[in-house]
C-alpha positions in Angstrom: 0.0 0.1 0.0 1.4 3.4 -0.6 2.5 5.8 1.9 0.9 9.4 2.1 2.8 12.2 3.6 1.1 15.6 4.6 2.9 18.5 3.1 2.3 22.4 3.4 0.4 23.5 0.4 2.6 26.6 0.1 5.7 24.4 -0.3 4.3 22.4 -3.2 4.9 23.6 -6.8 3.7 21.7 -9.6 4.0 21.8 -13.4 4.6 25.4 -14.7 4.0 26.9 -11.2 7.2 25.2 -10.2 9.4 26.9 -13.0 7.9 30.4 -12.3 8.4 29.8 -8.5 12.3 29.0 -9.1 12.5 32.2 -11.4 10.9 34.3 -8.9 13.5 33.5 -6.4 16.2 35.7 -8.2 13.7 38.5 -8.5 13.0 38.2 -4.7 16.6 38.4 -3.8 17.2 41.6 -5.8 13.8 43.3 -4.6 14.8 42.9 -1.1 18.6 44.1 -1.5 17.9 47.2 -3.4 15.5 50.1 -3.8 15.7 50.4 -7.7 17.2 48.8 -10.7 17.1 48.0 -14.3 16.3 44.4 -16.0 18.1 44.0 -19.2 16.2 41.3 -21.2 18.1 38.6 -23.1 17.2 37.9 -26.8 13.9 36.0 -26.9 12.9 36.6 -23.5 9.1 37.8 -23.3 8.8 41.2 -22.0 5.3 40.4 -20.5 6.6 37.6 -18.5 9.4 39.6 -17.1 7.4 42.4 -16.0 4.8 39.8 -14.4 7.3 38.0 -12.4 8.8 41.5 -10.9 5.1 42.3 -10.0 4.5 38.9 -8.6 7.6 38.7 -6.7 7.1 42.2 -5.2 3.7 41.1 -4.1 5.1 37.9 -2.3 7.8 40.2 -0.5 5.1 42.8 0.6 6.7 45.6 -1.3 5.2 48.2 -3.8 7.1 48.2 -7.1 6.5 50.7 -10.0 8.0 49.8 -13.4 8.3 50.8 -17.0 10.0 50.2 -20.1 13.0 52.3 -20.9 12.8 51.9 -24.6 10.3 51.1 -27.2 11.5 47.9 -28.0 11.1 46.6 -24.4 14.5 45.5 -23.9 15.2 47.3 -20.7 12.7 47.4 -17.7 13.4 50.0 -14.8 11.7 49.7 -11.5 11.8 51.3 -8.2 10.1 50.7 -4.8 7.3 53.2 -3.9 
C-alpha cells in the first residue's frame, strides 16, 4: 500500500508553477537588496513575462514596485520601490 505524507500547500509547486517559483527567487533576492534597478532582457525573453514576475515577486515580498520600459523595443525594464 502507498505511503501518504501531509505537506504544506505553500511548499508544493507543480508544473508551470514550479518553474515560475524558481524564476521568482532571483527577483525576490534583488527586490529585497536594493531600492531600484534595471532588468536587461536577453534576446528571446518575453517582456510581459519579465514584468509579471517582477510584479508577482514584489507582492510576495510585501513591497510596492513601479516599473516601466526604458525603450520602445522593451529590452530594458526599470523599476523602483514606492
